[in-house]
N, C-alpha and C positions, 0 to 999 in steps of 0.2 A: 473591489468586487472580484475573485476569480470566475474564471469562465472555464467550464467543460464541455468537451462534445466530442461525443460516440459517433464511430461509423460501424454499423453491426447489420445483419440480416434479419436480428431479432430484438428488435425494437421495444416490445412488449417485456421482455425479461427485464427490462429499467423500470416500467411503470410504478411497481411495486417497492421495491427497495429503496429506488432514489427519492422517494417523499417518505419515507419512515425513519424514525429515529433522528440521530446529529443528522445526517444529512439532509432530511426533511427540514430540519429546525435553522440550519446555516441558511437554507433557500428563502424561508419565512423571514429570516431576519437582514434576506439584501445582501449577505456575506458569500454568496454563490451561487453562478447561474448554471444550469445544465440544458444541455443540449442534443436530443437522440436525433441521428440521423440516417434513414434507411439508406445504403448508398446504394441499392437494386434502382432508387428510383434518379439514380445519375445513368444508368446502363447506356449508351447508345445504339444497344442491339434491341429491335423489334419486341422480344420476348424476355426483354429484360435480363439477360443472360450475364452472370457476372463471372462466371468460371468458365475454363476450355480446358482441353488437353492439353498435356506439357510438349515441346519439340523436343524431337530425339528417342520419345518414349517414355514410358514409368506408370507406375501404378499412379489411381488417383486423378484428381483435377486441382489446378492450380488459378487462383484468387487474380483475376485478370488487372492489368494497371488504370485501364482507362476508367474504371467507375470509381478508384478511389482517387485517382488524380482530379474527375470534375468536382467530386466531393469536397476534396481542400482545396480546389480554388473556389468553390463555392462559401466555405468558412471563410474563406481570406477575404471575400469579398462584402463580407460582413464586418470583420473584424479591422481590416487593413493593415497597419505595420505592428498592431501588438503583438508583443513577444511572447512565445509560445513553446512548447514542446510537443514534439508530435510522437507518439509512442506506440510503437506496434509490437504489439503481443504475438509472443513468439518462442515456442519450447527450447528456442537455441542460445535465446536472448540472455543479458544479465541478469542474475536472479536478484527479485525484488528483494528490498531490505527497507530497516528504517530509516538508516541515511537516505537513502532515494526517496523515500516520502518526507521527509523535512525537506529535500531540495525540490521535491513537486510542488511544495507546500510554497514556496519563495516565487513560483512563476505565476505571473497574470493569466495566463491561457493554457489548458493542458486538451490535448488532442486523441484520445486513445482509438487505434484501429483494433477491431477487433477480426479477425480471422477464420474461416473455415475451410472444408475442405483437407487439401493434402499439403496445400505450402501456398505459395505467393510466388508470382511474378516478379525475378529479382529486380525489376526496376523500381517497383513499389518502396524498397529500399533506401533509394536514394533521395527519398521525398520525407524519409523519418529522421527526430534526433536520437531515437531512443529506440533500442530492441532489447523488451524485457519478458523474461518470465518469471512465471510463480512458481516455480520448482524444476525439480526432475522429475517429471512426471507429464501427462500428455491429457489435456482437457478437449470435449467434441469442440470447443471456438472458445475464442477471447473474452467472450462475455462475462464471466464467471470470474475469472481474474482481472478485467476491468474493475467491476465492481469490488472487489477485494484492494486495489491499489488504489480506487477515489476513494474509499472509508479510511483508510490510513493515511492517505494524504489530507481530506477534510479536515481530520479530530484536529489537525496541528493549526489551524488557520485561528488566525487572534478573535477571540471573540466565539468562538463557534462552542467551546466546551464551557462548563458553567466554573468550572476552577480550570484556571489553565496552569496551573501545577501541574496537575493530573497527566499534561502531556510530556512535561519534561520529566517525570521521575517516572515513567510506564517501564517495563520492561524492555529491555534492550534500545531505549532512548541514552540511559546512562552508559549502556555497556556491560550492566551487569542485571541479570533478574530480578524483580521486583522482591522485597522482603515481606515475607508473611505478615497479614495484616487482620485485625479482631475487630468487633463491634461487640456489643451488651447483648448477651448479659456475659457478665464476669465470668462465672463458669458454666457449663453445659453437661451433663452427664457426666461430670467428673474433670471434665477437659476445661484447663482453666487459660485466662490471659496470662501471658506472662507480667510478673509484678511489676519489672522496668517500666512498662508501659503503660503503669497506672501511678509512678508517684511523682510524675511531674518535675522531674528533671529532665528537661529538652536534650541537655548535652550527651548526658547517657541515653538518652531516646536514640538519638542521630547515631551514636556508634553502635547500639543493638541492631536500629536498622541495617547500617554499612554492612555490619559482620553479618548478619542473616541474610541479605542482599549476595554477597562474596559466599558465603555456606552454600546457599543455592545454587549458584551460578558454577560453584567447583561440582557440585554433586550431579548438576542436571545439565550443565554445558559447559564443561573446562574449557572445550575451543573457543568459548567468548573470552575467557582470561587471556588467552595466547595474543590476544590483536589489545589489551587494555595496557595502557600506561599506569603502572599502581605506584600508588603512593606510599612511601613509609611506613604509614600505617596501617595501612591495606596488606602491605608484606608481613607486618607481623600479624594481624588477623588471622591472614592465611597460613598461617605458619600454625597459628594455635586451633585452627582446623582441622588442619591435618593431622594433628597429632590429637585432638578430639577424637577425629576417626580410625 
């Protein structure tokens, strides 16, 4: 079972999303344990203050080191030496992607630190294993980013998805965007399902799916192809796609 701990000032933000859909089912199946911690509870300030003005001046407030330190120590007291990744949600962090989700899915425990205010006391960074950003934009806090990362990670855990092949063939998992897909009816308002998908020839179907994945990636995310090691078959298909365009 994977354990996920989230340090946040707004635990109620997680009450709904963490109990629904794939994540909720993973918890029900005892494949996942999620614990939400309000790190304000660990403040040694009588007013439970968790932020303060930065030394040297500057705009905004910084998250103090003490509440985070004591929160992590409390979690460590529960889990002992269990292997874990401690993830700091930070706009300056490494961009989150599918490869990172796959790495996280292999861990025994993940701890997400959701920040607020202008930034962190720099000493907090010494307590984490990863500094991660959801993208090149700034959110009010780390909660929404943590939810996205948790969802992307949990769906990769064994037995979480009803069809485990789905996770392996998703867009970004293979290095390509997913090919077009169709279901019944075979024709709708004059729009027909490609004949190759209905002829039962699995080799031709697989070739069509690969070529259409290449086509969609070439048209929408050509940058992904630069990172992919193409087979000779894929190179030939890509040449055909470029000629067709």
